[in-house]
C-alpha positions, 0 to 999 in steps of 0.5 A: 350164240351171244355176241359180246360187245366191246368198247374201244378206248383211246386211253392207253394210246393217249397215255403212251403218247403223253408219256413220250412228251413228258419224257422229252420234256424231262430230258430237256429239263435235266439237260438245262438244270445240269448246266445251270446248277453244279450240284444237280450236274454232280448228282446226275453223274451215275457213271464217271466216264459218261459224266452227267449224261448217264444221269440225265438219260437214266432219270429221263427213262424213269420219268417216262416209265412212271408217267406211262404207268400212271396215265395208263392206269388212269386212262386204261378204260377211258376215252380221252380228248386225243387231240388235246393230248396230242397238242400238249405232247407236241408242245412238250416235245418241242420244249424238251428239244429246245432244252437239249440245244447247246445254244439254249442250255449254255445260256444258263451255264455256270 
């Protein structure tokens, strides 16, 4: 009987975590841009009763899914520097959260 060895990789998990950070950063960026630039705000109105929130969240989900797909395909068979990915993800989440605080994004108001 032959035992097949498999090498475990952390690439797929790192891709999912990094994509979450990218999605968080995207939401903060879309929120701030919609406040700062009126044409962007109008462009993000996908559903009138919800206003630009409909576009912000939809675009964020698209960015998150694309990031996840890209990094998963790049890293699916790799062992990546997980601590670095984790720190970068935490920084992106913090910046994304900052971008969604009214005290921050209202500074860019039009």
